C-alpha positions in Angstrom: -16.0 -0.5 10.8 -14.0 -2.6 13.4 -10.7 -0.9 14.5 -9.1 -4.1 14.3 -9.6 -4.5 10.6 -7.1 -1.7 9.9 -3.9 -3.9 11.4 -4.1 -6.5 8.4 -5.0 -3.8 6.0 -1.8 -1.5 7.1 0.5 -4.9 7.2 -0.5 -5.5 3.4 0.1 -1.9 2.7 3.7 -2.1 4.3 4.3 -5.5 2.4 3.3 -3.7 -0.9 5.3 -0.6 -0.2 8.4 -2.6 0.4 8.2 -5.4 -2.1 6.0 -3.8 -5.1 7.7 -3.7 -8.6 5.9 -0.2 -8.8 8.4 1.0 -6.0 10.9 1.4 -8.8 8.4 3.9 -10.8 7.8 5.7 -7.8 11.7 5.9 -7.2 12.5 7.1 -10.5 9.6 9.8 -10.2 11.7 11.5 -7.4 12.3 14.5 -9.4 8.6 15.3 -8.9 7.9 14.6 -5.4 11.3 14.6 -3.4 12.5 18.0 -2.0 15.9 18.0 -3.4 16.5 21.6 -2.2 16.6 21.1 1.5 17.1 16.9 1.8 20.1 15.2 0.6 19.5 13.2 -2.5 20.6 10.1 -1.0 19.4 6.7 -2.6 18.5 5.2 0.7 16.2 8.1 1.7 14.6 8.2 -1.5 14.0 4.5 -1.4 12.4 4.7 2.1 10.2 7.6 1.1 9.3 5.7 -2.1 7.9 2.8 0.0 6.3 5.2 2.2 4.5 6.8 -0.7 3.4 3.3 -2.2 2.3 2.1 1.4 0.0 5.3 1.8 -1.4 5.0 -1.7 -2.1 1.2 -1.4 -4.2 2.2 1.9 -6.0 5.1 0.0 -6.9 3.4 -3.1 -8.0 0.2 -1.4 -10.3 2.1 1.0 -12.2 3.6 -2.2 -14.5 0.6 -2.8 -15.1 0.1 1.1 -16.1 3.8 1.1 -18.4 3.4 -1.7 -20.1 0.4 -0.2 -20.5 2.3 3.0 -22.1 5.4 1.0 -24.5 3.5 -0.9 -25.3 0.5 1.3 -28.6 0.5 3.5 -26.4 -0.6 6.7 -23.6 2.2 6.6 -21.8 0.3 9.6 -20.8 -3.3 9.7 -17.9 -5.9 9.3 -18.3 -5.9 5.4 -16.8 -2.6 5.0 -13.6 -3.7 6.6 -13.6 -6.8 4.5 -14.1 -5.1 1.2 -11.1 -2.8 2.3 -9.2 -5.7 3.2 -9.8 -7.6 -0.1 -8.9 -4.2 -2.1 -5.4 -4.1 -0.2 -4.8 -7.9 -1.0 -5.7 -7.2 -4.7 -3.4 -4.4 -4.9 -0.4 -6.4 -3.0 -0.7 -9.2 -5.4 2.1 -7.9 -7.7 4.3 -7.8 -4.7 3.9 -11.9 -4.0 6.8 -12.9 -6.2 9.1 -10.5 -4.4 8.2 -11.6 -1.3 8.3 -15.1 -2.0 11.9 -14.5 -3.3 12.9 -12.7 -0.4 11.8 -15.5 1.9 14.2 -17.9 -0.1 11.3 -20.2 -1.4 12.1 -19.6 -5.0 15.5 -20.3 -6.9 
């Protein structure tokens, strides 16, 4: 896989982590993943970590079809793997598109 394909994949993952409606779900589940014992329970920190978790999860989940293709394909190396990974990340980012449009000021 071409290493330059990771830049748009990571960009989509960052957009998904910041603007996805599922950030609220990760935020509300902070009792499970956030170490309240030694970090302050400030909403800003929990929100930042929620976006980071969702971005990382986007990269991991969108890479599964690409990894399966690479494992089952006759040509394990090629540009198709990066494209599959990019399409997976784009599909996972679709729920965040209305929030991105609203943040850019294109919606009323």
